[in-house]
C-alpha positions as CSV (number, residue, x, y, z in Angstrom):
1,M,0.0,0.0,0.0
2,Q,2.9,2.4,0.9
3,V,4.4,1.8,-2.6
4,V,1.1,2.5,-4.3
5,L,0.6,5.7,-2.3
6,G,4.1,6.8,-3.3
7,R,3.4,6.2,-6.9
8,L,0.1,8.0,-6.7
9,A,1.8,11.0,-5.2
10,R,4.3,11.0,-8.0
11,A,1.5,10.8,-10.5
12,I,-0.3,13.8,-8.9
13,L,2.9,15.8,-9.1
14,T,3.2,14.7,-12.8
15,V,-0.3,15.9,-13.5
16,V,0.4,19.3,-11.9
17,G,3.6,19.6,-13.9
18,A,2.0,18.6,-17.2
19,L,-0.9,21.0,-16.7
20,T,1.5,23.7,-16.0
21,L,3.3,23.0,-19.3
22,V,0.0,23.1,-21.2
23,F,-0.9,26.4,-19.5
24,L,2.4,28.0,-20.3
25,S,2.8,26.7,-23.8
26,L,-0.6,28.2,-24.8
27,R,-0.2,31.5,-23.1
28,L,3.5,32.4,-23.6
29,T,3.7,31.7,-27.3
30,P,4.1,34.8,-29.5
31,G,0.9,36.5,-30.5
32,D,-2.3,37.6,-28.9
33,P,-4.7,34.5,-28.7
34,A,-7.8,36.8,-28.9
35,M,-6.6,38.4,-32.1
36,I,-5.6,35.1,-33.6
37,M,-9.0,33.5,-32.8
38,L,-10.9,36.5,-34.3
39,G,-8.8,36.4,-37.5
40,D,-10.0,38.8,-40.1
41,Y,-12.7,40.2,-37.9
42,A,-10.3,41.2,-35.2
43,T,-10.7,44.7,-33.7
44,E,-9.4,45.9,-30.4
45,E,-12.9,46.1,-28.9
46,L,-13.8,42.5,-29.9
47,A,-10.4,41.3,-28.8
48,A,-10.9,43.0,-25.3
49,T,-14.3,41.4,-25.0
50,L,-12.9,38.0,-25.9
51,R,-10.0,38.3,-23.5
52,Q,-12.5,39.0,-20.7
53,Q,-14.6,36.1,-21.6
54,L,-11.6,33.7,-21.6
55,G,-10.1,35.3,-18.5
56,L,-7.0,36.4,-20.4
57,D,-7.2,39.9,-18.9
58,Q,-6.3,38.4,-15.4
59,P,-2.7,38.1,-14.0
60,L,-0.9,35.0,-15.1
61,P,-1.0,33.3,-11.6
62,V,-4.7,33.9,-11.3
63,Q,-5.3,32.5,-14.8
64,F,-3.3,29.4,-13.8
65,L,-5.2,28.7,-10.6
66,V,-8.6,29.1,-12.5
67,F,-7.2,26.9,-15.3
68,L,-6.1,24.2,-12.7
69,K,-9.4,24.3,-10.9
70,N,-11.5,24.2,-14.1
71,T,-9.5,21.3,-15.5
72,L,-9.7,19.2,-12.3
73,T,-13.5,19.9,-12.1
74,G,-14.2,19.3,-15.8
75,D,-15.3,22.9,-16.3
76,F,-13.6,23.9,-19.6
77,G,-15.9,26.7,-20.7
78,M,-17.5,27.2,-24.1
79,S,-16.2,26.2,-27.5
80,L,-15.8,29.3,-29.7
81,A,-16.3,27.4,-32.9
82,K,-19.1,25.0,-31.9
83,K,-20.8,27.3,-29.4
84,Q,-21.2,24.3,-27.0
85,D,-20.0,23.5,-23.6
86,V,-16.5,22.0,-24.0
87,S,-17.1,19.3,-21.5
88,E,-20.3,18.1,-23.4
89,I,-18.3,18.0,-26.6
90,I,-15.5,15.9,-25.0
91,A,-18.0,13.6,-23.3
92,G,-19.6,12.9,-26.7
93,A,-16.3,12.1,-28.4
94,W,-14.1,10.3,-25.9
95,P,-15.8,6.9,-26.1
96,Y,-14.9,6.7,-29.8
97,T,-11.2,7.5,-29.0
98,A,-11.2,5.3,-26.0
99,S,-12.6,2.3,-27.8
100,L,-10.1,2.8,-30.7
101,A,-7.2,3.0,-28.3
102,L,-8.3,-0.1,-26.3
103,A,-8.9,-2.1,-29.5
104,S,-5.5,-1.0,-30.9
105,M,-3.8,-2.1,-27.6
106,L,-5.6,-5.4,-27.9
107,V,-4.3,-5.8,-31.5
108,T,-0.8,-4.8,-30.2
109,C,-0.9,-7.6,-27.5
110,L,-2.5,-10.3,-29.6
111,I,0.0,-9.8,-32.4
112,G,3.2,-8.6,-30.7
113,I,3.5,-10.8,-27.6
114,P,2.8,-14.2,-29.3
115,L,5.1,-13.2,-32.2
116,G,7.9,-12.3,-29.8
117,V,7.4,-15.5,-27.8
118,L,7.5,-17.6,-31.0
119,A,10.7,-15.9,-32.2
120,A,12.3,-16.4,-28.8
121,L,11.4,-20.1,-28.4
122,K,12.3,-20.8,-32.1
123,R,15.5,-18.7,-32.1
124,G,17.5,-19.1,-35.3
125,T,14.8,-20.9,-37.1
126,V,12.6,-19.9,-40.1
127,A,9.9,-19.0,-37.6
128,D,12.2,-16.6,-35.9
129,F,13.3,-15.0,-39.2
130,A,9.7,-14.6,-40.4
131,A,8.6,-13.0,-37.1
132,M,11.4,-10.5,-37.2
133,V,10.7,-9.7,-40.9
134,I,7.0,-9.0,-40.0
135,S,8.3,-6.9,-37.0
136,L,10.6,-4.9,-39.3
137,L,7.8,-4.3,-41.8
138,G,5.6,-3.1,-39.0
139,V,8.2,-0.7,-37.6
140,S,9.1,0.6,-41.0
141,T,5.4,1.3,-42.2
142,P,3.9,4.6,-41.2
143,G,0.5,4.4,-39.6
144,F,-1.3,6.4,-42.4
145,L,0.3,4.2,-45.1
146,M,-0.8,1.0,-43.2
147,A,-4.4,2.5,-43.0
148,L,-4.5,3.2,-46.8
149,L,-3.2,-0.3,-47.5
150,L,-5.9,-1.9,-45.3
151,I,-8.5,0.2,-46.9
152,Y,-7.4,-0.8,-50.4
153,V,-7.2,-4.5,-49.7
154,F,-10.0,-5.2,-47.2
155,A,-12.4,-2.5,-48.1
156,Y,-11.9,-1.8,-51.8
157,L,-10.8,-5.2,-53.2
158,F,-12.6,-7.6,-50.9
159,G,-15.4,-5.3,-49.5
160,W,-15.2,-6.9,-46.1
161,F,-15.1,-3.8,-43.9
162,P,-16.5,-0.2,-44.2
163,V,-14.2,2.7,-44.7
164,Q,-15.8,5.7,-43.1
165,G,-17.5,6.5,-39.9
166,A,-17.8,4.6,-36.6
167,G,-21.2,2.9,-37.1
168,E,-22.9,5.3,-34.8
169,G,-26.5,4.3,-33.8
170,R,-26.2,0.9,-35.6
171,G,-25.6,-1.4,-32.6
172,V,-22.6,-2.8,-30.9
173,V,-21.8,-5.4,-33.6
174,S,-21.8,-2.7,-36.3
175,M,-19.5,-0.5,-34.3
176,L,-17.1,-3.3,-33.7
177,H,-17.1,-3.9,-37.5
178,Y,-16.2,-0.4,-38.2
179,L,-13.5,-0.6,-35.5
180,V,-11.4,-3.4,-37.1
181,L,-9.4,-1.6,-39.8
182,P,-8.6,1.5,-37.7
183,S,-7.5,-0.6,-34.7
184,V,-5.3,-2.8,-36.9
185,A,-3.8,0.2,-38.6
186,L,-3.1,1.9,-35.3
187,G,-1.9,-1.1,-33.5
188,F,0.2,-3.0,-35.9
189,Q,3.3,-0.7,-35.7
190,S,3.4,-0.9,-31.9
191,A,2.8,-4.7,-32.1
192,A,6.0,-5.0,-34.2
193,L,8.0,-3.1,-31.5
194,V,6.4,-5.2,-28.7
195,A,7.4,-8.4,-30.6
196,R,11.0,-7.3,-30.7
197,T,10.9,-6.3,-27.0
198,T,9.3,-9.6,-26.0
199,R,11.8,-11.6,-28.0
200,S,14.8,-9.9,-26.4
201,S,13.4,-10.0,-22.9
202,L,12.4,-13.6,-23.1
203,L,15.8,-14.6,-24.5
204,A,17.6,-12.9,-21.7
205,V,15.4,-14.8,-19.1
206,L,15.8,-18.1,-20.8
207,G,19.6,-17.9,-20.4
208,E,19.4,-17.4,-16.6
209,D,20.6,-20.1,-14.1
210,Y,17.2,-20.4,-12.4
211,M,15.7,-21.6,-15.7
212,R,18.1,-24.5,-15.8
213,T,17.4,-25.2,-12.2
214,A,13.6,-25.2,-12.8
215,R,14.1,-27.8,-15.6
216,A,16.4,-29.9,-13.5
217,K,13.6,-30.2,-10.9
218,G,11.6,-32.0,-13.5
219,L,8.9,-29.3,-14.0
220,P,6.9,-29.5,-17.2
221,E,8.3,-27.2,-19.9
222,R,5.0,-25.3,-20.2
223,Q,5.0,-24.6,-16.5
224,V,8.6,-23.5,-16.6
225,L,7.9,-21.0,-19.4
226,R,4.7,-19.7,-17.9
227,E,5.7,-19.3,-14.2
228,H,9.4,-18.6,-14.5
229,A,10.3,-17.3,-18.0
230,F,7.4,-15.2,-19.1
231,R,6.6,-13.7,-15.7
232,N,10.2,-12.5,-15.3
233,A,10.2,-11.2,-18.9
234,L,6.9,-9.3,-18.4
235,V,8.3,-6.1,-16.7
236,P,10.0,-4.7,-19.9
237,I,6.9,-5.7,-22.0
238,L,4.6,-3.8,-19.6
239,A,6.9,-0.8,-19.7
240,V,6.8,-0.7,-23.5
241,L,3.0,-1.2,-23.6
242,G,2.5,1.7,-21.2
243,L,4.6,4.0,-23.4
244,F,2.8,2.8,-26.5
245,F,-0.6,3.6,-25.2
246,G,0.3,7.3,-25.0
247,Q,1.4,7.0,-28.6
248,L,-1.9,5.3,-29.6
249,L,-3.8,8.2,-28.1
250,G,-1.7,10.6,-30.2
251,G,-1.9,8.4,-33.3
252,A,-5.7,8.2,-33.0
253,A,-5.9,11.5,-34.7
254,V,-4.4,10.1,-37.9
255,A,-6.7,7.0,-37.8
256,E,-9.8,9.1,-37.1
257,I,-9.0,11.5,-40.0
258,V,-8.2,8.7,-42.5
259,F,-11.2,6.7,-41.6
260,A,-13.5,9.7,-41.0
261,R,-14.3,8.6,-37.4
262,P,-15.5,10.9,-34.7
263,G,-13.1,11.2,-31.7
264,L,-10.8,13.4,-29.6
265,G,-8.0,13.2,-32.1
266,K,-10.0,14.6,-35.0
267,L,-11.7,17.0,-32.6
268,L,-8.2,18.4,-31.6
269,V,-7.1,18.8,-35.2
270,D,-10.3,20.7,-36.0
271,A,-10.0,22.9,-32.9
272,I,-6.5,23.9,-33.8
273,L,-7.5,24.7,-37.4
274,F,-10.5,26.8,-36.2
275,R,-8.4,28.4,-33.5
276,D,-10.8,27.2,-30.8
277,Y,-8.6,28.1,-27.8
278,P,-10.8,26.6,-25.0
279,L,-11.4,23.4,-26.8
280,T,-7.7,22.9,-27.8
281,Q,-6.5,23.6,-24.2
282,A,-9.1,21.1,-22.8
283,L,-8.3,18.4,-25.3
284,I,-4.5,18.6,-24.7
285,S,-5.2,18.4,-20.9
286,V,-7.4,15.4,-21.4
287,F,-4.8,13.6,-23.5
288,L,-2.1,14.3,-20.9
289,L,-4.2,13.1,-18.0
290,G,-5.1,9.9,-19.9
291,V,-1.4,9.2,-20.6
292,I,-0.4,9.9,-17.0
293,F,-3.2,7.6,-15.7
294,V,-2.2,4.7,-18.0
295,N,1.5,5.1,-16.9
296,F,0.4,5.0,-13.3
297,V,-1.6,1.8,-13.8
298,T,1.3,0.3,-15.7
299,D,3.8,1.3,-13.0
300,T,1.5,-0.3,-10.3
301,L,1.3,-3.5,-12.4
302,Y,5.1,-3.9,-12.3
303,G,4.8,-5.0,-8.6
304,L,2.3,-7.7,-9.6
305,A,4.6,-9.0,-12.3
306,D,7.9,-8.9,-10.2
307,P,7.7,-9.0,-6.4
308,R,11.2,-7.5,-6.2
309,I,9.8,-4.3,-7.5
310,R,7.0,-4.3,-5.0
311,R,9.4,-4.6,-2.1
312,A,11.7,-1.9,-3.5
C-alpha cells in the first residue's frame, strides 16, 4: 500500500507539472490569442471582450489557478467554434477514441506478444526469421500508409469492412465492425516493437541459471515457461505497452482522419484549425491526463509481475 501511495503522489505531481506546461505553452507563445482567434474580424474592442470572456485579462498566476481548478473539475468553458460546452463535446467524443485506443492495444498484445514469444522459443529458425521480418515491416510502415493499404485490400478489393464512420447508432456489432481496420492500422506498428521487446526480454530470461534449475527439478516445460520465464520477462513488456498507449492516443488523430471517425484526435485537429482556444486547451489536458493515468496503472502492475519491484 505504501508503494502504491508513493506512486500516486508522483502521479499527482506529474499531473500538476503537465498541466503547468499546457498552460504556459498556450499563453507564452508569441501573438495575442484573442486576435488570432478572431482572425480577419479582429478589432481591439472585440479582442478585449474575448480576453475578458476567456479570463486572459487576469494576471498569469490567477489564470493558472482558474485553469487548474476548471481542469480538475471538468469545467472547460464554451467552445468558440461550436458554441457548445466543451465538457459536453468531449463527453460525446471520448468513447470513440477510448474504444479505438483499447482495440488498438488489444491488437498490439494479440500480435506482438505471441510473435515475440514464438521468435524467442524458435530462435535461429525460419519462424524466428519470419517473425522478425514481420516486425521490421511493422516498424518501417507509417500508420497512415498502413491505413491506406488496409482500406485498399480489405475495403476496396474484398469489401469486407467499411471505410468511413464509426457505425454510430447501428448497434454494438456494427460499431465493432467499423473498428477493425482503424485498430489494426493503429496497433500494428506498436505490435511490431512489442514483438521485438518480447523476444529480447524472453531470450535474456531463458539464459538465466534459475531456468536450468527449474528444468532440473523436472517441472513441465510449459510450467517453466509460464511461471518462470514469461513472468520475469513481463516487466520490460509492460513498460513498452505503457509507453505505446500514449502513442496510440496521439496516433488516434491520424486514424480518425483517414477513416473519418469521430473522436478526440479529430476534434483536436479541428479545434487547432478553427483556433478554438478553450477546446484545444481542454483536449490537450485530457490527453495528458489519460497518458499519466495509464502510466500510473502500468507502474503499479510492475509490482504484480515482479515482487522484487513491489518490495523496492
